[in-house]
N, C-alpha and C positions, 0 to 999 in steps of 0.2 A: 314188911316189905321193906327193902332199904331207901334211901333218900331217893338217889340216881335211878333206881328201878321205877318209883315213883313219877320221876321227872320222862324217863322214856315212854312212859305210859300216858303222857299228857303234851297235847298241843291243841292248835285252837283255830277253828274257821267261825269270823265274827261275820255275820249277817248285819246286810243293810236292813244295804242299802247300799240329855237326857233328862220355932221360938214364939215370934208373934203369929196370930191368926188363927182363929178356929177350925174346928173339925167340919169339913163338908159330908152330910148325909144326903138324903133325897130329899130335904125339904124344901119347901116352894120358897124361891127369895121373895123377901118381902118386898119393899119399896125401894127402886132403883134411884140412887141418888143423882145428881147433877142437873137437874131439872129437864125441860122439854117431855112433848108427851107423843111425838113422833115414834115411829120403829128404829130400832137398835141394829145399826147394818154391819154385819159381819162377813169378809172377805175372805173364802178358803182357797187356797191356791196350792195345787199341788198335781201329781201325777195321774190324770186320767188316761194318758196313753203313755207309750216311750217304754223304756227298757224296766221302768219300775212301776208300771201300771198295776201290778198285781198287788203289790203293797198299796200303793194309793187307794186303790178301791177297798182294800181292808181298812186304811184309815178311816177313809170318808163313812164307811159303815158304821165304823166304830162313832165317829161324831155324832153321826145322826141319831145313834143309841145313847150316847151319852146328853145330848141334849133334850130329848124327850126325858130321861132320867132326872137331871139335874132342875129341870123345870116343872118336874110333875106332869108330862103330858101336855103342857099349855103351849110350850114354845116360846113364851112371856117372863118378863121380868119387871117386878112391880106394874103391871097393867100394861106394858110396852113390848111390842110383838119383836122378837129377834128374828130379823130379816137377813137369811143366809144366801150368799151367792158364790157360787162355785165356779174356779177357773182353772182350764187346763196348762199347767207350763211343761209338759211332755218330758220333762227332766232337762230343759233346758233353760239356763239362768236368765238368758235373754228374755226369753218369753214369760218367765217369771215376772222379771223387773216390769215388763212392758204392763202385764194384767195388774202389776202393783201399782203401778203409778196411776193406771186409768182409775182402779177403784178408790185410791188416796183422793185422785182428783175428782170425784163425785161425792166426797165427803165421807167416804167409809174411815173408821178411826180406829177398828180392831182388825188385824188379819192373820190368817192360822193356815196351818199346811207345811208346805217343804218335805217331800218325800225324800230328795235327792240331799245331801252335803253341798253339793257346789252351788244348788239353788239358795238354799238357808244363808249361805255366807255372802249371797248378794241381797238377800231381801234385809236382813238384820241392819245394815248401816244405812237402807232407804229409810226404814221404820224411825230410825234415830234422827236423820235429817228431817223426816215432815212428822215426826212427834207422834207417833201413831204404836199402838200396842202390837207387837207380833208375839203368837205363839208357834215356834217351831214343832213339828209334828216327828216322824221317823228318823230325819238326819240327825245321824251321830256323832258328827265330828265334834272334839274338843272346845273348837275355836269359838262356838256360839257362847261358852259358859264364860260369863263375866265380859262379853264383847261390848254391850250398852246396856244402860238401864231400861231401854222399853223392849228389850228382847227375852224372852223366856222358851223354855221348851216342855214339851208333854211326853218327851220319851227319853232313853237311856242315852248315854254319850259312851264314845269309845272305851274312854279310861274305866268304866262300868264293866264293860264287856271283857278286857283283858284284866283287872283287877278279879274277875269272877273265876277267870281262867287261872290265875297265879294261883286260885285256893287248890286246886290239883296238884300243886307242886311240891307244896310243903317249905318250911323255911329254909332258905340255902342250897335248895336244890339244882340251882342253875350254875353252880360255880364249876367252870371247865366244861360247859356244855355249849353246843352250837344250835343257835335257833334259827330258822329261816322263816321270815314273813313274806308271803305269796299272796300280792294285792293288787288291785289296779292303781294305775296312776292317775290317781284322782284325789279330790280333797277327802274323800272317805277314806282311801286306801293310805294316805299320807299320815292322816291322824290315827289310824290304828298304827302304824310302823312306828310313829313317835310314841306311843302309848306302851307298846311290847319293849322298845329300846329303853324307856324309863323306869316299867316297872319289872321286867323279866330280865333285861339287861342291867343298866345301872344298878338297880336296887337288888335284882336277882343274882348278879353276878355272872350270868350267861353273855355269851360273844352273840351279839344279833346281827343278821344280814337280812337283804330283803331282795325278791324280783319284783320289779314294779311293771305290770303289764298292762300295755293299751287299753284304757278304758271301752274302746272300739272293737277288740280283738273278736274273732269268730274262732279262730284256729288255735288251741291251746296246746299244741303238741310240742312246738320248741320251747315253751316256758315249762312244760311238765317235764321235758329232756334235763333241761336245766336244774330244775327241781331234783330230780334223781343225782345228777352229777355233784351236786353239792354234799350230799350224804348227811343230813343235818339230825342231830339226835331229837330235835322237836320241829315239827312244821306248823306253823301257825297261816292260815289260810282263810284271808280276811275279804269276802265275795258277796254278792248280791244282786239279784236281778234275774233276767230272763236267760242269761249266759250260763247260770251255773251248772244247769246240767252239762251242759259240753265241756265245762271247767274240770268237773269231776271226773268225767268219763276220760278224759284227757290223762289225770293224773293216774287213773286207775290201770289204764292200759299201757302207760309207761313204766309202771311197777312202784311208784311212788307208796301209793297205799301199804303195799306190802314190804317194802323193805325200810319205813322210817315210823314212827309213831304221830299220829295223826288225831286232832281232836277237832270236832266240827261244830259251830254254832247251830243250834236247833232252829231250821228255816220252815217257812208255812208249811203247813201240811202235805200241799202237792207236792213238794221236792222229797218227802221221805222215803218214797220206794227207789229212788235214784240211787243210793246207795248201796242197795240189794245187801247181800250178805255181808258186805265190808261195814255196814251200819252198826252191828253188833260188836264189832273191834274199837270204836269211836268213842271218845269221853266229849261230851257235848255241854255247851254253856247255853243256856236259855235267858232272853231278858223277859220272857214270858210265857206261861206253861198253863195249858188249859186243866184247872183242876186243882192248880197250887192254892188257890183261894175259894172260899166260899161265903162270900159277902153279898151285902144286898144290889153292889153295883156290877160284880160278877153275874149274877143271877139276872140282873136287869139286861145285860150283854147276850148272855147266852138265849134270852127268850126272844131276841131281836134278829138272831142270826139265822139262816137255815139250818136246820136239825140240832140247834143249842151245840154247835161244834165252833167255839171260838177259835181265833187264829191270831198271829203272832203280832200284828200291827193294829188288829181292831183297839185293843186299850189305850196306844197313845191316842187315837182320834175320841177315844170316849173321855181320857183324862184332858184333854184339850178342851172339849167341851163343858166340862165341868170348872178349869180355870178361868175360860171365857165367862161363864154365866156368873161365877162368882165376882169376877171382876166389874161386869156390868151392874150388877148388884149392887155393889159397893161404890162403884165409880159414876156410873151414869154415861153420861158424855165427857167426863171429864177424866183424861188418860192419865195425868198425874194421881187422879185418886184410884183409877184402875192398879196403877204399879205399885201401890202403897198395898193396897189390898193382896196381892199376890206375894209380896216380899215376906217370907213366913210362913205362908199358906201352910196348913196340914189338912189333908185331906184322905178319906178311905175312897179308893178307886178299884177297878179290876184286880188289880195284881197284886194289891194290899196297900196298906198306909205311904201315901207320898208327900213329901216335905218340900218345898220349894225353898231352897237355902236364899236368905235375904240377901247376904253380902255379893253374890256373884249368880244366883237365879240358876245354881245347878238344882236339877230334879233328883232329891235323895229317895232311893227306892230300893226294894230288895231284888235278887238275882238269883238263879234256878242252875241247878245241874241236873243232867237228864241222861237217859241211855235209850238207843235206838235198835228197835229189832222190827225188821220188815217196815211195815207201815203203821208201827206201834210205838211211841214213846213211852217212857216213865220216869218218872220224878225220882230223882235219885238225892236231891240236897237243897236247901235253900241259902243263900247268902245274905246275911243282913243289909240292912239299908246303909247302916253306919260302916261296916266292913266292905261295901264296894263303892263308897264314896270317893269320890275325886279329891285333890288337896284344895281347900278353898283358894280362889282367886280374887285379885282385886279387880275392881268394875273398872273398864277401860274407859268408858264414855257414857 
């Protein structure tokens, strides 16, 4: 197959919504450092309601399973109970900030969550100002990486999504081609546009344009018509949340899926039937694929979820719990010691071996390719953590 043919068969739909240190297994944490004998309090702020509630529920389920795994079912570190409070941000940055301020005011020194990128970019500076540890969840925006020393992430970032998509293209296949990014006008959407421009545009040689869809849109027909009229060689759709079905229906009704090459990111299981017959024509990237790994962490998560069928954002919650337990085990009440413990931390989690890059807190991790047929997905390839890694960024604060 020629390079241009390979390119024409590739496009992307990214879904939401990423040295030192030892490996983390299921071992019981020993003695939590930092003094004190009361509970270690952790606040998890995520989308219990709102457009990303489905992803939030997966994250929370994964976190609970990961907490049990990392503490061997005790819920304790060094004899101290980990007391977790869950707060709903409904995907609203203002609600998230209010919840974070309330928890910080009550003495919480560890925060996690953030299903939405717009929420994460508001909580990260707040964490730095108040000198508390923040481990973001499914929020994919690249802006979190290197933002400040208090901010980490337990999921992937947009750059890793796009780098995984680029693997479909082959070297130099973008030259002279038109790539259209179809994404919400949001922090998440803009992060994906920037990543496509940098990786497939600048480095790949393609001409990249985008359609910025209002994040509150429910009628996607006008935007689907714009996509059809643009006649791109490659359509890159970055979307997440409860409106995804309506968005894909509009693209199909306007003939976009039949007239150009589209690759969609593998979304949660519930969305797989949405594509119908069109699903088999798509190239998929996945930041998690059930069955890609078979290690103790994956087995523990599978036992904890109904039917043993893991889903897209449960691994983000599971990894967050592992990171937080490790930080508490090594740091106790001392946030600086927690940060030191996490920088360079390498551990086995649900999707494989993860590494917290010390210099900018990017989470290096494997990524996956898949195919969809009806309601069944098949793994077709794995992109190694090094190949999907974003360029190192200088820590801003």
